[in-house]
C-alpha positions in Angstrom: 0.0 0.3 0.1 0.8 3.5 -0.5 0.4 6.4 1.6 -0.3 9.8 -0.5 0.1 12.9 1.4 -0.5 16.3 0.1 1.0 19.2 2.1 -1.0 22.1 1.0 -0.5 25.3 3.0 -0.3 26.5 6.8 -1.7 29.7 8.6 -1.4 31.5 12.0 1.8 29.8 12.8 3.9 31.0 15.7 6.5 33.5 15.2 10.0 31.9 15.6 12.6 34.5 14.2 12.8 38.2 15.4 13.0 39.9 12.2 9.3 38.0 11.3 11.1 36.4 8.3 10.7 32.9 8.9 11.8 29.9 6.6 9.3 27.7 6.9 9.3 24.1 5.6 7.5 20.7 6.6 9.1 17.7 7.2 7.1 14.2 6.9 8.5 10.9 8.4 6.6 7.5 8.2 9.0 5.0 9.8 12.3 5.3 8.4 11.1 7.3 5.2 11.5 11.1 5.4 10.5 13.8 3.0 10.6 17.4 3.4 9.1 20.4 1.2 10.8 23.5 0.1 11.3 26.8 2.3 8.8 29.1 2.2 9.5 33.0 3.6 6.1 33.6 5.2 4.1 33.0 8.2 1.1 31.6 6.0 3.2 29.3 3.6 1.6 27.7 0.6 3.5 24.8 -0.5 1.3 22.5 -2.5 3.5 19.5 -2.6 2.6 15.6 -2.8 4.5 12.7 -1.3 4.2 9.1 -1.4 5.1 6.5 1.4 5.1 2.8 1.4 3.1 1.4 4.2 4.1 -1.6 5.8 2.5 -1.5 9.3 -0.7 0.0 10.2 0.6 0.7 13.4 2.9 3.3 12.2 1.9 7.1 12.6 2.7 9.8 10.1 4.5 12.5 11.9 4.4 16.1 10.3 6.6 18.7 11.7 6.7 22.3 10.6 10.2 23.6 11.1 12.1 27.0 10.6 15.1 26.8 8.7 18.0 28.7 10.3 21.1 28.8 8.3 23.6 29.4 11.3 21.9 27.5 14.2 20.0 24.3 14.8 16.4 24.4 13.1 13.3 25.4 15.5 10.3 23.3 15.8 7.1 25.4 15.0 4.6 22.7 15.5 3.8 19.1 14.9 0.9 16.4 14.1 0.9 13.0 14.5 -1.5 10.8 12.9 -1.9 7.1 13.0 -2.3 5.1 9.6 -4.9 3.0 11.1 -7.3 6.1 11.0 -7.1 6.6 7.3 -7.3 2.9 6.8 -10.5 2.8 8.8 -12.3 5.1 6.2 -14.2 3.5 3.5 -13.0 5.7 0.8 -9.4 5.0 2.6 -9.1 9.0 2.8 -9.1 11.9 5.1 -9.3 15.4 3.9 -8.5 17.8 2.7 -8.5 19.3 6.3 -7.1 21.6 8.6 -5.2 20.1 11.5 -3.7 22.0 14.7 -0.6 21.5 15.3 1.2 21.0 18.9 4.4 21.6 20.7 6.7 18.7 21.5 6.8 20.3 25.0 4.2 19.1 27.1 4.2 22.2 29.2 2.8 24.2 26.1 0.3 21.6 25.2 -2.5 24.1 25.1 -0.8 26.9 23.5 -1.8 27.6 20.2 0.8 26.8 17.4 -1.2 27.5 14.0 -2.8 25.0 11.6 -1.7 22.8 8.5 -4.0 21.9 5.6 -3.2 18.7 4.5 -4.7 15.7 2.3 -4.1 12.0 3.3 -5.1 8.9 1.2 -4.2 5.5 1.0 -4.1 4.0 -2.4 -3.9 0.1 -3.0 -1.3 -1.1 -5.6 -2.5 -2.4 -8.9 -6.0 -1.0 -8.3 -5.8 1.5 -11.0 -5.9 4.7 -9.0 -4.4 7.7 -9.9 -1.3 8.9 -7.7 -2.5 12.6 -7.7 -4.5 13.2 -4.3 -6.2 15.8 -6.0 -8.0 13.3 -8.3 -9.1 10.7 -5.8 -10.0 12.7 -2.9 -13.9 13.2 -2.1 -15.5 16.6 -3.4 -16.2 19.1 -0.8 -19.4 19.2 0.6 -21.2 21.9 2.6 -20.8 21.4 6.2 -23.4 22.4 9.0 -22.5 25.7 10.8 -21.2 24.1 14.0 -18.4 23.1 12.0 -17.9 25.9 9.9 -17.8 28.1 13.0 -15.3 25.9 14.4 -12.4 27.9 15.4 -10.0 25.4 13.8 -11.6 25.1 10.6 -11.3 27.9 8.1 -14.3 28.6 5.8 -12.3 28.1 2.9 -11.8 24.1 4.2 -12.3 21.5 1.7 -13.2 18.8 4.5 -16.2 17.8 5.8 -14.6 16.9 9.1 -14.6 19.1 12.1 -10.8 20.1 13.0 -11.6 19.7 16.9 -12.6 16.2 16.7 -9.9 15.0 14.4 -7.5 16.9 16.5 -8.5 15.0 19.6 -8.3 11.9 17.7 -5.1 12.6 16.5 -3.4 13.6 19.7 -5.0 11.1 22.1 -6.0 8.0 19.9 -2.5 6.3 20.6 -3.5 6.6 24.5 -7.1 5.9 24.6 -7.3 3.4 21.8 -3.9 1.3 22.6 -5.5 -1.9 24.6 -8.1 -2.3 21.9 -5.6 -1.9 19.0 -3.1 -4.2 20.5 -5.7 -6.9 20.5 -7.1 -6.2 17.2 -4.0 -5.1 15.0 -1.7 -8.0 15.6 -2.3 -8.9 12.0 -3.4 -7.7 9.0 -6.3 -9.9 8.9 -7.3 -9.0 12.1 -7.5 -5.3 11.1 -9.4 -6.0 8.2 -11.8 -8.0 10.2 -12.3 -5.2 12.7 -13.1 -3.0 9.6 -15.9 -5.0 8.5 -17.4 -6.0 11.8 -17.9 -2.3 12.8 -19.4 -2.3 16.3 -19.9 0.2 18.7 -16.3 0.2 19.9 -15.2 0.6 16.3 -17.8 3.3 15.9 -16.4 5.3 18.9 -12.8 5.2 17.4 -13.4 6.5 14.0 -13.4 10.0 13.3 -17.1 11.8 13.5 -18.2 13.4 10.1 -21.1 15.5 10.2 -23.3 14.8 7.2 -26.4 17.0 5.8 -28.8 14.1 5.5 -31.1 16.2 3.7 -28.7 16.7 1.2 -28.7 14.4 -1.8 -25.3 13.5 -2.6 -24.0 12.3 -5.9 -21.7 9.1 -5.9 -23.6 7.2 -3.0 -25.8 4.5 -2.9 -27.7 3.1 -0.1 -27.5 -0.7 0.0 -29.0 -2.7 2.8 -28.8 0.4 5.0 -25.1 1.0 4.4 -24.1 3.6 2.4 -21.3 2.8 -0.1 -19.6 5.4 -2.3 -19.3 4.8 -6.2 -15.8 6.2 -7.2 -15.3 7.1 -10.9 -12.2 5.1 -11.4 -10.6 6.0 -14.8 -10.0 3.1 -17.1 -6.5 1.4 -17.0 -4.6 1.6 -19.9 -2.7 -1.3 -21.4 0.8 -1.6 -21.6 0.7 -1.2 -25.5 -1.7 2.0 -25.0 0.9 3.4 -22.7 3.7 2.9 -25.3 1.6 4.5 -28.3 0.8 7.4 -26.1 4.7 7.8 -25.1 5.5 7.4 -28.9 3.1 10.0 -30.2 4.2 12.5 -27.8 8.1 11.9 -28.6 9.8 15.0 -30.2 13.1 13.4 -31.3 14.9 13.7 -28.3 18.5 12.1 -27.9 19.1 8.9 -25.9 20.5 9.7 -22.6 23.9 9.1 -22.1 25.3 6.1 -19.5 25.6 6.9 -16.1 28.9 7.7 -14.5 29.0 4.6 -12.1 29.8 2.1 -15.2 28.1 -0.2 -17.2 26.6 -3.5 -15.8 25.2 -5.1 -19.1 26.0 -4.3 -22.6 24.8 -7.2 -24.8 23.0 -7.9 -28.2 20.0 -10.1 -28.2 18.2 -11.6 -30.9 14.8 -9.9 -30.7 13.1 -6.7 -31.8 14.0 -3.7 -29.5 10.0 -3.3 -29.0 9.6 -7.0 -28.0 12.6 -6.8 -25.4 11.2 -3.5 -24.0 7.6 -5.4 -23.6 9.6 -8.3 -21.8 11.3 -6.2 -19.2 9.2 -3.5 -18.5 5.3 -4.7 -19.2 3.3 -5.5 -15.9 2.1 -8.5 -17.5 5.9 -10.0 -18.0 6.7 -13.1 -16.0 10.5 -12.0 -16.3 10.6 -9.8 -13.2 8.7 -12.7 -11.2 11.1 -15.3 -12.7 14.1 -12.8 -11.8 12.7 -12.5 -8.2 12.7 -16.3 -7.5 16.2 -16.8 -8.9 17.7 -14.2 -6.4 15.5 -15.1 -3.7 13.6 -12.0 -3.6 10.0 -12.0 -2.1 6.9 -9.8 -1.6 7.1 -8.4 -5.1 4.6 -5.8 -5.8 4.8 -4.5 -9.3 2.7 -1.3 -9.8 0.7 -0.2 -13.3 2.6 2.7 -15.4 0.7 5.9 -15.0 0.9 9.5 -16.3 1.4 11.5 -13.1 0.0 15.1 -12.9 -0.9 15.2 -16.6 2.7 14.4 -17.7 3.9 13.0 -21.0 6.2 10.3 -19.2 4.7 7.4 -17.3 5.9 6.3 -14.1 5.4 3.1 -11.9 6.6 1.8 -8.4 7.8 -1.6 -7.2 8.6 -2.8 -3.7 10.2 -6.2 -2.8 12.2 -7.7 0.2 15.8 -8.5 -0.8 17.1 -11.8 0.4 19.5 -11.8 3.3 23.2 -11.9 2.5 26.3 -12.7 4.5 26.6 -9.1 5.7 23.2 -7.8 5.9 19.8 -9.2 6.6 16.7 -9.1 4.5 15.6 -5.6 3.6 13.0 -3.6 1.9 13.7 -2.3 -1.3 11.4 0.7 -3.0 11.9 1.5 -7.0 10.5 4.0 -9.1 10.9 3.7 -12.7 10.2 6.4 -15.5 10.3 6.2 -19.1 12.8 8.8 -20.5 12.3 8.1 -24.3 10.1 5.6 -26.4 9.9 6.3 -30.1 9.3 2.5 -31.2 13.1 1.8 -31.7 14.8 3.3 -29.0 13.9 3.1 -25.2 15.2 4.6 -22.0 14.0 3.6 -18.7 15.5 5.5 -15.7 15.2 3.7 -12.1 15.9 5.2 -8.5 16.3 2.2 -5.9 16.0 3.2 -2.2 16.5 1.0 0.8 15.7 3.0 4.1 16.1 -0.1 6.3 19.9 -0.8 5.7 22.5 1.2 7.8 22.8 4.9 6.3 20.1 3.9 3.8 18.5 7.5 3.9 21.8 8.9 2.7 21.8 7.6 -0.6 20.0 6.3 -3.6 21.1 3.8 -6.4 20.0 4.9 -9.9 19.9 2.8 -13.0 19.2 3.5 -16.6 17.7 0.6 -19.0 18.7 1.7 -22.7 17.5 -0.5 -25.5 18.3 0.3 -29.1 18.5 -1.4 -32.5 21.5 -3.5 -33.0 23.4 -4.3 -36.4 22.0 -6.3 -39.1 22.7 -9.9 -38.9 23.3 -12.2 -41.7 20.1 -14.3 -41.0 18.0 -11.4 -41.5 16.7 -11.4 -37.8 16.2 -8.2 -35.8 18.9 -7.5 -33.2 18.7 -5.4 -30.0 21.3 -4.1 -27.9 20.7 -3.7 -23.7 22.8 -1.3 -21.9 22.4 -1.1 -18.2 24.6 1.5 -16.5 24.4 2.8 -12.7 25.6 5.2 -10.4 25.3 6.3 -6.7 23.5 9.5 -5.6 23.8 10.4 -2.1 21.3 12.7 -1.0 23.2 13.4 2.3 26.7 13.9 3.1 28.6 11.0 5.2 31.9 9.8 6.0 31.2 6.4 4.8 30.6 7.1 1.3 33.5 5.1 0.1 32.4 2.0 2.0 28.9 2.3 1.0 29.9 2.8 -2.8 32.2 -0.2 -2.8 29.5 -2.6 -1.2 26.8 -1.1 -3.5 29.1 -1.8 -6.6 29.6 -5.5 -5.5 26.1 -6.0 -4.8 25.2 -4.7 -8.4 27.6 -6.7 -10.2 26.3 -10.2 -8.5 22.7 -8.9 -8.9 22.9 -8.0 -12.6 25.2 -11.1 -13.2 22.3 -13.3 -12.4 20.0 -11.0 -14.5 22.2 -11.5 -17.8 22.4 -15.2 -17.1 18.4 -15.1 -16.7 17.9 -12.9 -19.8 20.2 -15.1 -21.8 18.0 -18.1 -21.2 14.8 -16.2 -22.1 16.1 -14.4 -25.1 19.2 -15.6 -27.6 22.1 -13.6 -27.0 24.2 -12.6 -30.0 27.6 -14.4 -30.5 30.9 -13.4 -32.4 30.2 -15.8 -35.3 26.7 -14.3 -35.7 28.5 -11.0 -36.4 31.2 -12.5 -38.4 29.9 -11.0 -41.8 28.2 -8.2 -40.5 30.9 -5.7 -41.6 31.1 -7.2 -45.1 27.0 -7.1 -45.4 26.9 -3.3 -44.2 29.4 -2.3 -46.8 28.1 -4.7 -49.6 25.3 -2.3 -49.7 27.2 0.9 -50.4 27.4 2.0 -54.4 28.8 5.1 -55.2 26.7 7.3 -57.4 27.5 7.0 -60.9 28.7 10.7 -62.1 29.1 11.7 -65.9 31.7 14.4 -66.7 29.1 16.0 -69.1 26.1 15.8 -66.7 28.4 17.3 -63.5 29.7 19.9 -66.1 26.0 20.9 -67.1 25.1 21.0 -63.6 28.0 22.9 -61.9 28.6 25.3 -65.0 24.5 25.9 -65.9 24.2 29.2 -63.8 23.5 32.8 -64.5 27.2 34.0 -64.2 28.3 31.5 -67.0 25.3 32.3 -69.2 25.6 36.0 -69.0 29.5 35.8 -69.7 28.5 33.5 -72.8 25.9 36.4 -74.2 28.6 38.7 -73.5 31.2 37.0 -75.7 29.0 36.3 -78.3 27.9 39.8 -78.6 31.4 40.7 -78.7 31.9 38.3 -81.7 28.9 39.5 -83.4 29.9 43.0 -83.2 33.4 42.0 -84.7 31.4 40.3 -87.8 29.2 43.5 -88.3 31.8 46.5 -87.5 34.3 47.7 -90.4 38.1 47.9 -89.4 38.9 51.3 -87.8 41.9 53.1 -88.9 45.2 52.9 -86.5 45.1 55.9 -84.2 46.7 57.3 -81.2 48.9 54.8 -79.4 47.5 51.9 -81.4 49.6 49.9 -83.6 48.8 46.6 -85.4 47.1 43.9 -83.4 46.9 46.4 -80.7 43.5 48.0 -80.5 42.7 50.0 -77.6 39.5 51.5 -76.3 38.5 54.9 -77.8 36.2 56.2 -75.2 35.1 55.8 -71.7 32.1 53.3 -72.5 34.5 50.9 -74.5 36.8 51.0 -71.4 34.1 50.1 -69.0 33.2 47.3 -71.3 36.7 45.8 -71.5 36.8 45.6 -67.7 33.4 44.0 -67.2 34.5 41.4 -69.9 37.8 40.6 -68.1 36.4 40.3 -64.8 33.6 38.1 -66.0 35.9 36.2 -68.0 38.3 35.6 -64.8 34.9 34.3 -62.9 34.3 31.9 -65.6 37.6 30.9 -65.6 37.9 30.2 -62.1 34.5 28.1 -62.1 35.9 26.0 -65.0 39.5 25.6 -63.4 38.1 24.5 -60.1 35.8 22.1 -62.0 38.7 20.5 -64.1 40.8 20.2 -60.8 38.1 18.5 -59.0 37.1 16.0 -61.7 40.9 15.3 -61.9 40.8 13.8 -58.6 38.3 11.5 -59.7 36.6 9.9 -56.7 39.5 10.2 -54.3 40.6 7.5 -52.3 37.4 5.1 -52.5 38.1 1.6 -53.4 41.7 1.7 -52.6 42.5 -1.5 -50.6 44.6 -1.8 -47.4 48.1 -3.6 -47.2 49.6 -5.5 -44.4 48.6 -7.1 -40.8 47.5 -5.6 -38.0 44.6 -3.0 -37.0 42.7 -2.6 -40.0 40.6 0.7 -40.1 37.6 1.0 -42.5 35.6 3.8 -42.9 32.3 4.2 -44.7 30.6 7.7 -45.3 27.3 7.3 -46.6 25.6 10.9 -46.5 25.9 14.4 -45.4 23.1 16.4 -44.1 22.5 20.2 -43.8 26.0 21.2 -44.7 26.9 24.9 -44.1 27.6 27.2 -46.6 30.3 29.9 -46.5 29.4 33.4 -46.4 30.9 34.5 -49.5 29.2 31.7 -51.6 25.8 30.8 -52.8 26.5 27.0 -52.5 29.1 24.6 -51.0 31.4 21.9 -52.7 31.8 19.7 -49.9 34.3 16.9 -49.4 35.6 14.7 -46.3 39.0 14.2 -45.5 39.7 11.2 -42.8 43.0 11.2 -40.7 44.3 8.5 -38.3 47.7 7.9 -37.2 48.9 10.4 -39.4 47.5 8.7 -42.6 44.6 10.5 -44.6 42.0 9.4 -46.7 39.9 11.7 -48.7 36.5 11.9 -50.3 35.2 12.9 -53.9 33.7 16.6 -54.0 30.1 16.7 -54.6 29.2 20.1 -56.3 26.5 22.3 -55.2 24.8 20.0 -52.6 24.6 20.7 -48.8 23.0 17.3 -48.2 25.4 14.9 -50.5 25.1 11.3 -51.0 28.6 9.8 -51.3 28.4 6.1 -50.4 32.3 5.6 -50.5 34.4 3.3 -48.5 38.1 4.0 -47.3 40.6 1.6 -45.8 43.7 2.6 -43.8 46.8 0.6 -44.0 47.4 -1.8 -41.2 48.8 -0.2 -38.0 50.9 -1.9 -35.6 49.4 -0.1 -32.5 45.7 0.2 -32.1 44.4 3.6 -33.2 42.9 6.2 -30.5 41.3 9.0 -32.4 40.0 9.4 -36.0 39.6 13.0 -37.3 36.8 13.7 -39.7 37.1 17.2 -41.4 34.6 18.6 -43.9 35.8 21.2 -46.4 34.5 23.2 -49.1 36.4 23.2 -52.3 37.4 26.2 -53.8 40.0 25.5 -56.4 43.6 24.6 -56.3 44.7 28.2 -55.9 42.4 29.4 -53.1 42.3 28.4 -49.2 39.8 25.8 -48.4 36.9 26.8 -46.0 36.4 24.5 -43.2 32.6 23.6 -42.8 32.9 21.5 -39.6 35.1 18.8 -38.1 34.5 16.0 -35.3 37.0 13.6 -33.7 36.0 10.1 -32.9 37.6 8.8 -29.8 38.0 5.0 -30.1 38.6 4.8 -26.1 35.6 6.5 -25.2 33.0 4.7 -27.5 32.2 1.3 -28.3 33.2 -0.1 -31.4 29.8 -1.7 -31.8 28.0 1.7 -31.7 30.2 2.9 -34.8 28.9 0.2 -37.2 26.4 2.8 -38.1 26.2 6.3 -36.6 25.4 9.8 -37.4 27.6 12.4 -35.9 27.3 16.1 -35.3 29.9 18.4 -36.8 31.7 21.0 -34.4 32.5 24.7 -35.5 30.7 27.8 -36.0 29.1 27.2 -39.4 28.3 23.4 -38.5 26.6 24.2 -35.3 24.4 27.0 -36.6 23.3 24.4 -39.6 23.3 21.5 -37.4 25.3 19.7 -39.8 25.6 15.9 -39.3 27.6 13.2 -41.3 26.3 9.5 -41.4 29.3 7.1 -41.3 30.0 3.4 -40.7 33.5 2.4 -38.8 35.0 -0.6 -38.3 38.1 -1.6 -36.7 39.5 -5.1 -36.1 43.0 -6.7 -35.8 44.0 -8.9 -38.7 47.2 -10.2 -37.3 47.1 -13.8 -36.1 48.2 -15.0 -32.5 48.0 -13.2 -29.3 48.0 -9.5 -29.9 49.1 -8.4 -26.1 51.9 -10.7 -26.1 53.1 -9.3 -29.5 52.6 -5.6 -28.3 54.2 -6.4 -24.9 57.4 -8.0 -26.3 58.0 -5.2 -28.7 57.8 -2.7 -25.7 60.2 -4.8 -23.8 63.1 -3.7 -26.5 61.9 -0.2 -26.2 62.1 -0.2 -22.2 65.0 -2.9 -21.8 63.0 -4.3 -18.8 60.9 -7.6 -18.7 57.0 -6.4 -18.5 54.7 -9.1 -16.9 51.5 -10.1 -18.8 48.5 -8.7 -16.7 45.7 -11.4 -15.8 42.2 -11.2 -17.5 40.5 -10.2 -14.0 42.9 -7.1 -13.5 42.6 -6.0 -17.2 39.0 -5.9 -16.7 39.3 -3.8 -13.3 41.4 -1.5 -15.3 38.9 -1.1 -18.3 36.0 -0.5 -16.1 38.1 1.9 -13.9 38.4 4.1 -16.7 35.7 3.1 -19.0 38.0 1.7 -21.8 36.9 -0.8 -24.6 37.7 -4.3 -24.3 40.7 -4.3 -26.4 42.4 -2.1 -24.1 45.1 -3.7 -21.8 47.1 -2.7 -19.0 50.9 -2.6 -19.5 51.9 -1.6 -16.1 51.2 0.7 -13.1 53.2 2.8 -10.5 52.2 4.2 -6.9 53.0 7.9 -7.2 51.8 11.6 -6.0 49.8 13.9 -8.3 51.3 17.3 -7.5 48.5 20.1 -7.4 48.1 22.3 -4.7 48.8 19.4 -2.3 50.3 16.2 -3.1 47.6 13.5 -3.9 48.7 9.8 -3.5 47.2 7.6 -6.1 48.6 5.2 -9.1 49.5 5.7 -12.2 48.3 3.3 -15.2 49.9 2.9 -18.5 48.6 1.1 -21.4 49.3 1.0 -25.1 46.9 4.1 -25.8 46.4 5.9 -22.5 48.3 7.3 -19.3 45.7 7.4 -16.7 45.7 8.4 -12.6 43.3 7.4 -10.3 43.2 8.2 -6.6 40.5 7.7 -3.8 40.8 9.7 -0.5 38.1 9.0 1.9 35.6 8.5 -0.7 36.5 11.7 -2.7 37.7 10.3 -6.4 40.2 11.6 -8.6 40.4 10.0 -12.2 41.5 11.0 -15.7 43.4 9.8 -18.4 45.4 11.2 -21.4 46.2 10.0 -24.6 49.7 9.5 -25.8 49.0 11.6 -29.0 47.8 14.6 -26.8 51.4 14.9 -25.1 53.9 17.6 -26.5 56.7 16.9 -24.2 57.6 14.7 -21.0 60.4 16.4 -19.3 62.1 15.5 -15.9 63.0 17.8 -13.0 65.5 17.1 -10.5 64.7 16.4 -7.0 63.5 19.2 -5.0 62.8 19.5 -1.3 58.9 19.9 -2.2 59.1 16.7 -4.0 60.8 14.9 -1.0 63.5 14.0 -2.9 62.1 12.6 -6.0 62.5 13.3 -9.5 59.3 14.9 -11.2 58.0 13.8 -14.5 56.2 16.8 -16.1 53.8 16.0 -18.9 52.8 19.0 -21.1 49.9 18.3 -23.5 49.3 20.3 -26.9 47.3 23.4 -26.9 43.4 22.8 -26.4 43.9 19.1 -25.7 43.0 16.9 -22.7 40.1 19.2 -21.4 38.4 16.4 -19.5 41.6 15.9 -17.5 42.2 19.8 -16.6 40.9 19.1 -13.0 44.3 17.1 -12.4 46.4 19.7 -14.2 49.2 21.5 -12.0 49.2 24.8 -14.3 48.2 25.9 -17.8 50.1 28.3 -19.6 49.1 31.1 -21.8 48.7 29.0 -25.2 46.4 26.9 -23.4 48.7 24.0 -22.8 47.9 21.9 -19.6 50.8 20.3 -17.7 50.7 17.8 -14.9 53.3 16.4 -12.5 53.8 13.2 -11.0 56.3 12.6 -8.3 57.4 10.2 -5.4 57.8 7.0 -7.4 58.5 3.9 -5.7 60.7 2.9 -8.7 61.4 6.3 -10.9 63.7 4.5 -13.5 61.2 2.0 -14.4 58.3 4.2 -14.3 60.3 7.1 -16.3 61.4 4.4 -19.0 58.4 3.0 -19.7 56.5 6.2 -19.9 59.1 7.7 -22.2 58.9 4.4 -24.5 55.2 4.2 -24.8 55.0 8.0 -25.7 58.0 7.9 -28.3 56.2 4.7 -29.9 52.7 6.4 -30.2 53.2 10.2 -30.7 56.7 10.9 -32.4 57.5 10.4 -35.9 60.1 8.3 -37.4 62.6 11.3 -37.8 61.8 12.3 -34.0 62.6 8.9 -32.6 65.8 8.7 -34.6 66.8 12.3 -33.2 66.1 11.3 -29.7 67.8 8.0 -30.0 70.9 10.1 -31.2 70.6 12.3 -28.3 70.2 9.9 -25.8 72.9 7.5 -26.8 75.5 10.3 -25.9 74.3 10.5 -22.3 72.7 7.5 -21.4 74.1 3.8 -21.0 73.2 0.5 -19.7 72.4 0.7 -16.1 71.2 -1.8 -13.4 67.7 -1.4 -11.7 66.6 -2.7 -8.2 63.2 -4.2 -10.1 64.8 -5.7 -13.1 67.5 -6.2 -15.1 68.5 -4.6 -18.3 69.8 -6.0 -21.5 73.3 -7.4 -21.1 76.1 -8.2 -23.6 74.8 -11.6 -24.0 71.7 -10.6 -24.9 73.0 -8.5 -27.9 74.0 -10.1 -31.2 76.3 -8.1 -33.6 77.3 -8.6 -37.0 80.7 -7.7 -38.3 80.4 -4.8 -40.7 84.2 -4.0 -41.1 87.6 -5.2 -39.7 91.1 -4.4 -40.2 94.5 -4.8 -38.8 97.1 -2.2 -38.2 100.9 -2.7 -37.0 101.9 -0.5 -34.0 105.8 -0.1 -33.6 107.3 -0.3 -29.8 109.9 1.7 -28.9 112.9 -0.1 -27.2 112.4 -0.4 -23.6 108.8 -0.1 -23.7 108.5 -3.7 -22.6 
């Protein structure tokens, strides 16, 4: 059952602040469930807020306290009210109010002193009964009360209740004392309480709050049956789940799918089922999946509510309650979950859930929030529909607590165990997609792409058929006609043979116009010829080698920007990855062009980190190109499966003003046979000069979840160090093939960031200082404008926008320094820069021993003889 309480207003409240500006709010408590309203500066405040409580025991009482918020001292009590839940349940309509209630003091000495009145509406709602959660929709309409009630000092003439305030005040304050023996005997069980209600005797009647009803006035909605009055309530028809979904889909305005929550991803899996069917399986009230899951997890007392549109909103909500099974650490606890649809358009679904467990220790300080996102998956070779389910979570601490880190750690472990069972049961119910089902998804996705055939004559007609070219043609033809009709003139002035100068101002103006018009036409023709000479760019060029293979397909563009100086745009796209570029063909005079072109990058030894996409407007071989927008696709922050078919929004002033987008399909896979991780680590061992231990799958998985990295990223090494900001912060520095990351957890306050090796401009080593506690400092400087997401960990930022990070106090500085330098050189430096650094290091650095590992010795080096020679050396007499 749910108890719905609506706090409307209050009046005649006692003055607490000397300045007569009280910040009044209402605090409500039922068991361990607590809520409060906003603070209002008034002695007659108006709140009009509604709250929902879960009722587990009819013996509980609702405590309503009016408080005065004080920002400097303790909060002051203005007055309070204690209302037993049994009084509400005894009513035939399970409702009290709206009505005015007198407030009392906590101090018994001031029992008879007035402390003001509060206007409340209280209602009990049964789960699954189909009632609305809005109290205003369920309460009995106000009826005219007798004069004795209207003139009561505790009841306002504007009261919406037919219940006298003195009687209700007396009942609320003394019922717990006078009725305690009777309630103790009859409320031991829920069944006994039900029996007490239906067996209405004199005792029960004396306990029920009296109501004054005008018997002469006929009331609608009441029917007398067998001497009893029963109220006919007009219940709204209950919508089916399909009707609810259709209502949400019709109201959807194309909102974006929400991003994953910050706590991490619990499930990310593809299933062979349509998105709509998967949504019905997980969230329909008639589905058996939640019940089966509760049985598997040992959860009992599951109550699932229906989806309802609250307060005329466009998003439906529902409530669930259950009793979680006991574990080794905690006993069985009651859980309450509220679910809300954020998006539902027939293909994409997003449901936000907030879970509270007030009975556990510190349960009132936090809530666990979950986000369920269902999207269409890639096309399968079998032709079946595929859906992707992503479940992410986070902790929402509504109150500060010193136990934040411990609570979050325990919640993380519990969520993993719970959703492991969730995933297993879902795979038993719906078939999951395995890798072999997606084996040919890339070929199938690219096989349908066919570039639009382009005829040179048709393109020339399309590009050159404009008013400017037509006007130039007419002017040239008129000149030739004039030359044919006019007779030759005598040579005069500065003229000579083959040089005919204009003889008047009019002829001079005509010559200037002809020259300017011819220049423009010549520019158009030259740009067209230059564009056609490129002939479809890099489309169709096959990649070579073995390693990380990147394939990019550009499908189309939408709303591409137009430069200010032009009436149209001729867009083309340039893709850049690891220093290699691929260029698309030029589309003439199209703001929404269709390309259908495929580009393959030669195999790379190292996995790529980012793909830069730039859109330009072609202005000819002699003009500077105009950027229409750009976007950076980060492979570390995006799941590879999400890139199989994606629309990306372009950045830049022109692109954002036009809302430009590109439709891309991106595939990244490794074609090298054998263990990729071992191959890369063996290569880095030669660079570092030290043995690198292969990490376990569990360690790699924890590293990936810590920084939200894709599954192909693997940990190479980690070091204990301090991050130098205003104060040193101890944590661990993690290095992998593509990133260097830092993580620290100080009393629940987490600091976490990572940098791409390509974003690092320079790495320097500063000698030990007193402030670094005798340890060398590694200073990492980023390129201007890079690493914006990690700026909270930077020590300084120079005038050019370069962020600088300082790490010190390494346990083994030599190993950390060599590993970091080797990975940086391998990822970000060009071959010429690597040769230069090797030459500089060879002059000053030799092989040194280290406490944590041995370097390569002479026995590990094999040399081939390049040149040899013998030279006789004369010895002086007596030298021996």
